[in-house]
C-alpha positions in Angstrom: 0.0 0.0 0.0 1.3 3.4 -1.0 1.5 6.3 1.5 -1.3 8.0 -0.4 -3.5 5.0 -0.2 -2.8 4.7 3.6 -3.7 8.4 3.9 -6.9 8.0 2.0 -8.0 5.1 4.3 -7.4 7.2 7.4 -9.4 10.1 5.9 -12.3 7.7 5.2 -12.1 6.5 8.8 -12.3 10.1 10.0 -15.3 10.7 7.8 -17.0 7.6 9.3 -16.3 8.9 12.9 -17.6 12.3 12.0 -20.8 10.7 10.8 -21.1 8.9 14.1 -20.4 12.1 16.0 -23.1 14.0 14.1 -25.7 11.2 14.7 -24.8 11.0 18.4 -24.8 14.8 19.0 -28.2 15.1 17.2 -29.5 12.2 19.4 -28.3 14.1 22.5 -30.2 17.2 21.3 -33.4 15.2 20.9 -33.1 13.7 24.4 -32.4 17.1 25.8 -35.6 18.4 24.3 -37.5 15.4 25.6 -36.2 16.1 29.1 -37.5 19.7 28.8 -40.9 18.4 27.6 -41.0 15.9 30.4 -40.6 18.6 33.0 -43.9 20.1 31.7 -43.8 23.6 33.2 -42.2 26.4 31.3 -38.7 27.1 32.6 -38.2 29.7 35.3 -35.4 32.2 35.3 -32.3 30.2 34.5 -34.1 28.0 32.1 -33.2 24.3 32.2 -29.6 25.0 33.1 -28.4 23.1 36.2 -24.9 24.1 37.4 -24.6 20.9 39.5 -25.7 18.6 36.6 -23.2 20.3 34.2 -20.3 20.1 36.7 -21.1 16.4 37.3 -21.2 15.6 33.6 -17.9 17.4 33.0 -16.1 15.6 35.9 -17.4 12.2 34.7 -16.1 12.9 31.2 -12.7 14.0 32.4 -12.3 11.0 34.6 -12.8 8.8 31.5 -10.7 10.9 29.2 -7.7 8.9 28.0 -6.4 11.4 25.4 -5.0 12.4 23.1 -7.0 15.5 23.6 -6.1 17.3 26.9 -8.7 17.6 29.7 -9.1 21.3 29.0 -9.9 20.8 25.4 -12.4 17.9 26.2 -14.2 20.1 28.7 -14.4 22.9 26.2 -16.0 20.6 23.6 -18.5 19.1 25.9 -19.5 22.6 27.3 -20.3 23.7 23.8 -22.4 20.5 23.2 -24.3 21.1 26.5 -24.8 24.8 25.6 -26.2 24.0 22.2 -28.6 21.4 23.5 -29.9 23.7 26.2 -30.4 26.5 23.6 -32.8 24.2 21.6 -35.5 25.3 24.0 -34.3 28.8 24.9 -30.8 30.3 24.9 -29.7 31.5 28.3 -29.3 35.2 28.7 -26.1 36.1 30.6 -25.2 39.5 31.9 -21.5 40.3 32.3 -19.2 43.2 33.1 -18.6 44.6 29.6 -17.8 45.9 27.1 -17.6 43.1 24.6 -14.2 41.6 24.3 -13.3 41.7 28.0 -12.0 38.7 30.0 -15.4 38.6 31.8 -17.1 37.8 28.6 -14.5 35.2 28.0 -15.3 33.7 31.4 -19.0 33.7 30.5 -18.4 31.9 27.3 -16.0 29.4 28.9 -18.6 28.5 31.5 -21.9 28.6 29.5 -20.6 28.0 26.0 -21.3 30.1 22.9 -25.0 29.2 22.5 -26.0 32.0 24.8 -27.2 35.6 24.5 -24.6 37.7 26.3 -25.5 41.1 27.7 -22.6 43.5 28.4 -23.1 46.0 31.2 -21.1 48.9 32.3 -20.6 48.1 36.0 -20.6 45.2 38.4 -23.6 46.5 40.4 -25.6 46.7 37.1 -24.9 43.0 36.5 -26.4 42.3 40.0 -29.4 44.4 39.3 -30.1 42.9 35.9 -30.2 39.4 37.2 -32.2 40.4 40.3 -34.8 42.0 38.0 -35.1 38.9 35.9 -33.7 40.6 32.8 -31.0 38.0 32.5 -30.8 34.3 33.7 -27.4 34.6 35.3 -24.6 37.1 35.7 -20.8 36.8 35.6 -18.5 39.1 37.6 -14.8 39.0 38.5 -14.1 38.5 42.2 -10.3 38.1 42.5 -7.0 37.9 40.6 -4.1 35.7 41.6 -1.8 38.7 41.4 -3.8 41.8 42.2 -6.2 40.4 44.8 -9.9 40.8 45.3 -12.4 42.9 43.4 -13.8 45.0 46.2 -16.8 46.2 44.2 -18.0 42.6 43.8 -17.7 41.8 47.5 -19.5 45.0 48.4 -22.4 44.2 46.0 -23.2 41.0 47.9 -24.0 42.9 51.0 -27.1 44.4 49.4 -28.1 41.7 46.9 -30.3 38.7 47.4 -28.5 36.8 44.6 -26.7 33.6 45.3 -23.4 32.3 43.9 -24.2 29.4 41.6 -20.8 28.7 40.2 -17.3 29.9 39.6 -14.9 30.1 36.7 -11.1 30.2 36.7 -9.7 31.9 33.6 -6.0 32.0 32.8 -5.2 35.6 31.8 -2.9 36.3 28.8 -2.2 39.9 28.1 -1.1 40.8 24.5 0.3 44.0 23.1 -2.1 45.2 20.4 -1.2 48.0 17.9 -1.4 49.1 14.3 2.4 49.7 14.3 4.9 47.1 13.1 7.7 48.3 15.4 7.6 48.5 19.1 9.7 51.7 19.1 6.9 53.4 17.2 4.5 53.0 20.2 4.7 56.1 22.3 1.6 55.4 24.5 0.3 52.2 26.1 -3.4 52.1 27.3 -5.2 49.4 29.3 -7.2 48.9 32.4 -5.2 49.8 35.5 -4.9 46.1 36.6 -3.5 45.1 33.2 -0.9 47.8 33.4 0.0 46.6 36.9 0.2 42.9 35.8 2.5 43.8 32.9 4.6 46.4 34.8 8.0 44.6 34.6 7.6 43.8 30.9 6.7 47.5 30.2 9.6 48.7 32.3 12.0 46.6 30.3 10.7 46.9 26.8 8.8 50.2 26.7 10.3 52.3 29.5 9.6 55.7 27.8 6.1 55.0 26.7 3.3 56.9 28.4 0.9 54.6 30.4 -2.7 55.6 30.5 -5.5 53.7 32.4 -8.9 53.3 30.7 -12.1 51.7 31.8 -11.4 48.2 30.3 -8.9 46.4 28.1 -11.5 46.1 25.4 -12.0 49.8 25.4 -8.2 50.2 25.1 -8.2 47.9 22.1 -11.0 49.9 20.5 -9.1 53.2 21.0 -5.8 51.8 19.8 -7.4 50.3 16.6 -8.1 53.9 15.5 -4.8 55.5 16.4 -1.2 55.6 15.4 1.6 55.3 17.9 -0.7 53.8 20.5 -0.6 50.2 21.9 -3.2 48.5 24.0 -3.0 45.6 26.4 -5.8 43.2 25.9 -6.8 39.7 25.2 -7.1 37.8 21.9 -10.9 38.3 21.7 -10.6 42.0 21.9 -8.0 42.0 19.1 -10.4 40.0 16.9 -13.3 42.1 17.8 -11.7 45.5 16.9 -9.5 44.2 14.0 -6.1 45.2 15.6 -3.1 42.9 15.3 -1.1 41.4 18.2 2.4 42.7 18.1 3.7 40.8 21.1 2.0 37.8 22.8 1.7 37.1 26.5 3.4 40.1 28.1 2.0 39.4 31.6 4.7 39.3 34.3 3.4 36.1 35.8 2.6 33.2 33.6 0.2 31.8 36.2 -1.9 34.9 36.2 -5.5 33.8 36.8 -8.8 35.5 37.5 -11.6 33.9 39.3 -15.2 34.8 38.3 -18.5 34.1 40.0 -21.8 33.0 38.5 -24.7 34.9 40.0 -28.3 33.6 40.1 -31.4 33.0 42.1 -31.2 29.2 42.4 -30.0 27.0 45.3 -27.5 24.5 43.7 -27.6 20.9 44.9 -24.4 19.2 46.1 -22.0 17.5 43.6 -19.4 16.2 46.0 -16.9 18.9 44.9 -18.3 22.1 46.2 -17.6 25.4 48.0 -19.8 27.4 50.3 -19.4 31.2 50.6 -20.4 33.2 53.7 -20.6 36.8 54.7 -20.5 37.7 58.4 -19.6 40.3 60.9 -18.5 39.7 64.5 -19.4 41.3 67.8 -17.2 44.2 68.7 -15.4 42.6 71.6 -12.0 41.0 72.2 -11.6 37.5 70.7 -14.7 37.6 68.6 -13.0 36.8 65.3 -10.9 34.1 66.9 -13.9 32.4 68.4 -15.8 32.6 65.1 -13.0 31.0 63.1 -12.7 28.4 65.9 -16.1 27.0 64.8 -14.6 25.9 61.5 -11.8 24.1 63.4 -14.2 22.5 65.7 -16.0 20.8 62.8 -12.8 20.2 60.8 -14.0 22.4 57.9 -11.3 23.7 55.6 -11.5 27.5 55.2 -10.3 28.1 51.6 -10.3 31.9 51.7 -11.1 34.9 54.0 -11.3 38.6 53.1 -12.3 41.6 55.1 -14.1 44.7 54.0 -15.3 47.8 55.9 -19.0 47.4 56.7 -19.7 51.1 55.9 -22.1 51.1 58.9 -19.7 52.1 61.7 -16.1 53.3 61.8 -13.7 50.4 62.1 -16.5 47.8 61.7 -15.7 45.0 59.3 -17.4 42.3 57.2 -15.7 39.0 56.5 -16.1 36.9 53.4 -15.2 33.3 53.7 -15.1 30.3 51.3 -15.5 26.9 52.9 -14.7 23.5 51.4 -18.1 21.7 51.3 -21.8 22.2 50.7 -24.6 23.5 52.8 -26.1 20.0 52.7 -23.0 18.6 54.6 -23.8 17.8 58.2 -20.7 19.5 59.5 -21.4 22.7 57.7 -25.0 22.7 59.0 -23.7 22.3 62.6 -21.1 25.0 62.0 -23.7 27.5 60.8 -25.8 26.9 63.8 -22.8 27.6 66.1 -21.8 30.7 64.1 -25.1 32.4 65.0 -23.9 32.6 68.6 -20.6 34.3 67.6 -21.7 36.7 64.8 -23.8 39.8 64.7 -24.7 39.2 61.1 -24.5 36.0 59.0 -25.4 35.6 55.4 -24.9 32.5 53.3 -24.0 33.6 49.7 -24.4 30.1 48.3 -23.0 26.6 47.8 -21.8 25.8 44.3 -19.6 23.4 42.3 -15.9 24.1 42.3 -14.5 25.3 39.0 -14.0 22.5 36.5 -10.7 23.4 34.8 
């Protein structure tokens, strides 16, 4: 057999597999529609989307994945299949911190797939309000960056909002230098969101020490402006470069290759346990010595791992603080139920922000 004949046989095999994939994906879509019809009632806000169900599906698929596709690629493919099947009834409408082309939109698409209607909004509190009012099924907001720390506006919004955390997304952040110029020396100004400028500070100091640095509202806005100007470079992601038709002059200029931002999924639903969950709390302690120590001691008493703690001024009284805590486990877990009951005796205010699946890749 010649090399060409062997190649033709392989191509025929790929065509046969593609035919099988098409048939199976179509069959999955039919079953998804049947599930929706079996439920009978029209979907409430959030449609037929189940964060716990999707997380369980993805974890089961990844446990069985033997390659050659990496887990991240396999998860991406199945998210898109799930997204397309859900959209057969009604596409989810997702609010996110805009404008289009931001990393927050990237997080929304990573989590929900591309078969959604995405709604860019100008501020984090607007995302909260849009979901609260029922204008969107879910919202996506940034909550912390591995380098720059927490997004205070997101934490503050939870104090007033009845929304729950229904999921989380971890997105690796790659900052690219976008410009119409072909030579780095021709760039006299660099524009970006202030966090992006901070996350690329060392690279800019070394490669563009004399360029003026100007902070704007978002990296997407920086890309939009730079696409119309000469001698100006923007720091933004690949999606912003595609959206505004501006080329990437230098890839991945972030100072830390592990730079990752965590995003939260906002909704109205209580999410059932999956076995790999987090629970987020908001509380304040009594204003007396040892209050915080006694409060945190409750988690030690029930052997609950505290994955994160942040403090914010309560804005009620001077030097009065609120504490945001992420716990390992779900509200359905017996130890967490007992801990919450004990916490009532040690806190002046306690609010459960939600239990939700840990990010899958």
